[in-house]
DSSP file (Angstrom, degrees, kcal/mol; ACC not computed):
  #  RESIDUE AA STRUCTURE BP1 BP2  ACC     N-H-->O    O-->H-N    N-H-->O    O-->H-N    TCO  KAPPA ALPHA  PHI   PSI    X-CA   Y-CA   Z-CA
    1    1 A M     >        0   0    0      0, 0.0     4,-2.0     0, 0.0     5,-0.2   0.000 360.0 360.0 360.0 -40.2   27.3   17.4   22.0
    2    2 A N  H  >  +     0   0    0      1,-0.2     4,-2.2     2,-0.2     5,-0.2   0.871 360.0  53.5 -58.7 -40.0   28.2   14.3   24.2
    3    3 A E  H  > S+     0   0    0      1,-0.2     4,-2.6     2,-0.2    -1,-0.2   0.875 104.8  53.9 -65.7 -37.4   24.6   13.9   25.0
    4    4 A L  H  > S+     0   0    0      2,-0.2     4,-2.5     1,-0.2    -2,-0.2   0.913 109.0  48.8 -62.6 -45.3   23.5   13.8   21.4
    5    5 A I  H  X S+     0   0    0     -4,-2.0     4,-2.4     1,-0.2    -1,-0.2   0.910 111.2  49.5 -61.1 -42.9   26.0   11.1   20.7
    6    6 A I  H  X S+     0   0    0     -4,-2.2     4,-2.3     2,-0.2    -2,-0.2   0.890 111.1  50.5 -63.8 -41.8   24.8    9.0   23.7
    7    7 A A  H  X S+     0   0    0     -4,-2.6     4,-2.2     2,-0.2    -2,-0.2   0.892 110.0  49.1 -64.4 -40.5   21.2    9.5   22.5
    8    8 A F  H  X S+     0   0    0     -4,-2.5     4,-2.4     2,-0.2    -2,-0.2   0.909 111.4  50.2 -66.7 -41.2   22.0    8.4   19.0
    9    9 A G  H  X S+     0   0    0     -4,-2.4     4,-2.2     1,-0.2    -2,-0.2   0.893 109.8  50.2 -59.0 -41.5   23.8    5.3   20.4
   10   10 A L  H  X S+     0   0    0     -4,-2.3     4,-2.5     2,-0.2     5,-0.2   0.882 109.0  52.0 -64.0 -41.1   20.8    4.5   22.6
   11   11 A F  H  X S+     0   0    0     -4,-2.2     4,-2.6     1,-0.2    -2,-0.2   0.936 111.6  46.7 -60.4 -45.8   18.5    4.8   19.5
   12   12 A L  H  X S+     0   0    0     -4,-2.4     4,-2.6     2,-0.2    -2,-0.2   0.869 111.6  52.1 -62.8 -39.3   20.7    2.4   17.6
   13   13 A F  H  X S+     0   0    0     -4,-2.2     4,-2.5     2,-0.2    -2,-0.2   0.930 112.2  43.4 -64.0 -46.9   20.9    0.0   20.5
   14   14 A I  H  X S+     0   0    0     -4,-2.5     4,-2.3     2,-0.2    -2,-0.2   0.930 115.2  49.2 -68.6 -43.1   17.2   -0.2   20.9
   15   15 A E  H  X S+     0   0    0     -4,-2.6     4,-1.8    -5,-0.2    -2,-0.2   0.926 113.1  48.3 -59.8 -43.6   16.5   -0.4   17.2
   16   16 A G  H  X S+     0   0    0     -4,-2.6     4,-2.1     1,-0.2    -2,-0.2   0.899 108.8  52.3 -66.7 -40.6   19.1   -3.2   16.9
   17   17 A I  H  X S+     0   0    0     -4,-2.5     4,-2.7     1,-0.2     5,-0.3   0.910 107.6  53.0 -60.4 -40.8   17.7   -5.2   19.8
   18   18 A L  H  X S+     0   0    0     -4,-2.3     4,-2.4     1,-0.2     8,-0.2   0.914 112.1  44.3 -64.1 -40.2   14.3   -5.1   18.3
   19   19 A Y  H  < S+     0   0    0     -4,-1.8    -1,-0.2    -5,-0.2    -2,-0.2   0.821 114.8  49.1 -71.7 -30.2   15.5   -6.5   15.0
   20   20 A A  H  < S+     0   0    0     -4,-2.1    -2,-0.2    -5,-0.2    -1,-0.2   0.896 119.3  36.2 -74.9 -41.0   17.6   -9.1   16.7
   21   21 A I  H  < S+     0   0    0     -4,-2.7    -2,-0.2     1,-0.2    -3,-0.2   0.889 132.4  24.4 -79.2 -41.2   14.8  -10.4   19.1
   22   22 A F     X  +     0   0    0     -4,-2.4     4,-2.3    -5,-0.3     5,-0.2  -0.509  67.7 152.8-124.4  63.9   11.9  -10.1   16.7
   23   23 A P  H  > S+     0   0    0      0, 0.0     4,-2.0     0, 0.0    -1,-0.1   0.905  77.6  44.9 -62.8 -40.5   13.1  -10.2   13.1
   24   24 A S  H  > S+     0   0    0      1,-0.2     4,-2.3     2,-0.2     5,-0.1   0.892 113.7  48.9 -71.5 -37.6   10.0  -11.6   11.6
   25   25 A K  H  > S+     0   0    0      2,-0.2     4,-2.1     1,-0.2    -1,-0.2   0.889 111.1  50.6 -66.3 -39.1    7.7   -9.3   13.4
   26   26 A M  H  X S+     0   0    0     -4,-2.3     4,-2.4    -8,-0.2    -2,-0.2   0.930 110.5  50.5 -61.7 -45.4    9.9   -6.3   12.4
   27   27 A R  H  X S+     0   0    0     -4,-2.0     4,-1.8     1,-0.2    -2,-0.2   0.916 111.3  48.0 -60.8 -47.1    9.7   -7.5    8.7
   28   28 A N  H  X S+     0   0    0     -4,-2.3     4,-1.8     1,-0.2    -1,-0.2   0.876 110.2  51.7 -64.3 -36.5    5.9   -7.8    8.9
   29   29 A M  H  X S+     0   0    0     -4,-2.1     4,-1.5     1,-0.2    -2,-0.2   0.919 108.6  51.0 -65.4 -43.5    5.7   -4.3   10.4
   30   30 A L  H  X S+     0   0    0     -4,-2.4     4,-0.5     1,-0.2    -1,-0.2   0.827 108.5  51.5 -63.5 -33.5    7.8   -2.8    7.7
   31   31 A K  H >< S+     0   0    0     -4,-1.8     3,-0.8     1,-0.2     4,-0.3   0.865 107.4  53.9 -68.7 -36.1    5.6   -4.5    5.0
   32   32 A K  H >< S+     0   0    0     -4,-1.8     3,-1.7     1,-0.2     4,-0.4   0.819  95.5  66.6 -69.2 -30.5    2.5   -3.0    6.7
   33   33 A I  H >< S+     0   0    0     -4,-1.5     3,-1.2     1,-0.3    -1,-0.2   0.788  87.9  69.6 -61.4 -27.4    3.9    0.5    6.6
   34   34 A E  T << S+     0   0    0     -3,-0.8    -1,-0.3    -4,-0.5    -2,-0.2   0.797  97.7  51.5 -60.1 -27.1    3.6    0.3    2.7
   35   35 A F  T <  S+     0   0    0     -3,-1.7     2,-0.3    -4,-0.3    -1,-0.2   0.508  88.2  98.2 -91.8  -5.4   -0.3    0.4    3.1
   36   36 A I  S <  S-     0   0    0     -3,-1.2     5,-0.0    -4,-0.4    -3,-0.0  -0.666  81.5-109.7 -86.5 139.8   -0.3    3.5    5.3
   37   37 A N     >  -     0   0    0     -2,-0.3     4,-2.2     1,-0.1     5,-0.2  -0.280  19.9-121.3 -62.1 149.6   -1.0    6.9    3.5
   38   38 A D  H  > S+     0   0    0      1,-0.2     4,-2.7     2,-0.2     5,-0.2   0.902 114.6  55.3 -58.1 -42.6    1.8    9.4    3.2
   39   39 A S  H  > S+     0   0    0      1,-0.2     4,-2.4     2,-0.2    -1,-0.2   0.876 107.1  48.2 -59.0 -40.9   -0.4   11.9    5.2
   40   40 A Q  H  > S+     0   0    0      2,-0.2     4,-2.5     1,-0.2    -1,-0.2   0.908 113.3  47.7 -70.1 -40.9   -0.8    9.5    8.1
   41   41 A L  H  X S+     0   0    0     -4,-2.2     4,-2.6     2,-0.2    -2,-0.2   0.895 112.7  49.5 -64.2 -39.6    2.9    8.7    8.2
   42   42 A R  H  X S+     0   0    0     -4,-2.7     4,-2.1     2,-0.2    -2,-0.2   0.884 112.5  47.1 -64.6 -40.3    3.7   12.4    8.1
   43   43 A T  H  X S+     0   0    0     -4,-2.4     4,-2.4     2,-0.2    -2,-0.2   0.907 112.2  49.0 -67.3 -43.0    1.3   13.2   10.8
   44   44 A G  H  X S+     0   0    0     -4,-2.5     4,-2.3     2,-0.2    -2,-0.2   0.915 113.0  48.4 -64.3 -43.9    2.6   10.4   13.1
   45   45 A G  H  X S+     0   0    0     -4,-2.6     4,-2.3     1,-0.2    -1,-0.2   0.915 110.9  50.4 -63.8 -40.8    6.2   11.6   12.5
   46   46 A L  H  X S+     0   0    0     -4,-2.1     4,-2.4     2,-0.2    -2,-0.2   0.903 110.1  50.0 -60.7 -43.3    5.2   15.1   13.3
   47   47 A I  H  X S+     0   0    0     -4,-2.4     4,-2.3     1,-0.2    -2,-0.2   0.933 113.0  46.0 -64.9 -44.0    3.5   14.1   16.5
   48   48 A F  H  X S+     0   0    0     -4,-2.3     4,-2.3     2,-0.2    -1,-0.2   0.860 111.3  52.5 -68.5 -33.5    6.5   12.1   17.6
   49   49 A A  H  X S+     0   0    0     -4,-2.3     4,-2.6     2,-0.2    -2,-0.2   0.912 111.7  47.1 -66.6 -42.5    8.9   14.9   16.7
   50   50 A I  H  X S+     0   0    0     -4,-2.4     4,-2.2     2,-0.2    -2,-0.2   0.897 111.7  49.0 -67.0 -39.2    6.9   17.3   18.8
   51   51 A I  H  X S+     0   0    0     -4,-2.3     4,-2.5     2,-0.2    -1,-0.2   0.917 113.0  48.7 -63.9 -43.4    6.7   15.0   21.7
   52   52 A G  H  X S+     0   0    0     -4,-2.3     4,-2.4     1,-0.2    -2,-0.2   0.907 110.9  50.3 -62.4 -41.8   10.5   14.5   21.5
   53   53 A F  H  X S+     0   0    0     -4,-2.6     4,-2.6     2,-0.2    -2,-0.2   0.893 109.8  50.1 -65.3 -38.1   11.1   18.2   21.3
   54   54 A I  H  X S+     0   0    0     -4,-2.2     4,-2.6     2,-0.2     5,-0.3   0.925 111.5  48.7 -63.6 -44.4    8.9   18.8   24.3
   55   55 A I  H  X S+     0   0    0     -4,-2.5     4,-1.8     1,-0.2    -2,-0.2   0.925 114.0  45.7 -62.9 -42.7   10.8   16.2   26.3
   56   56 A I  H  X S+     0   0    0     -4,-2.4     4,-1.6     2,-0.2    -2,-0.2   0.895 112.3  52.8 -64.2 -40.7   14.2   17.7   25.2
   57   57 A Y  H  X S+     0   0    0     -4,-2.6     4,-1.1     1,-0.2     3,-0.3   0.943 112.1  42.6 -61.3 -51.2   13.0   21.2   26.0
   58   58 A Y  H  < S+     0   0    0     -4,-2.6    -1,-0.2     1,-0.2    -2,-0.2   0.790 112.9  52.8 -71.0 -27.1   11.9   20.4   29.5
   59   59 A K  H  < S+     0   0    0     -4,-1.8    -1,-0.2    -5,-0.3    -2,-0.2   0.808 108.2  51.9 -79.7 -23.6   14.9   18.3   30.3
   60   60 A M  H  <        0   0    0     -4,-1.6    -2,-0.2    -3,-0.3    -1,-0.2   0.768 360.0 360.0 -79.5 -24.3   17.2   21.2   29.2
   61   61 A N     <        0   0    0     -4,-1.1    -1,-0.2    -5,-0.1    -2,-0.2   0.411 360.0 360.0 -94.3 360.0   15.5   23.7   31.5
């Protein structure tokens, strides 16, 4: 459980740093997401979730 909290903290840290350093670029990126199809977002999210699961699986073993 401790590792999960650390991972969540790291996620928030990286996300916060990106918004702090590149606020206008992050805003532009979020505007561009509006034009991406739901199926493309779903596919990208699924791919990243699978990659994350594989990394976690191999780190736990």
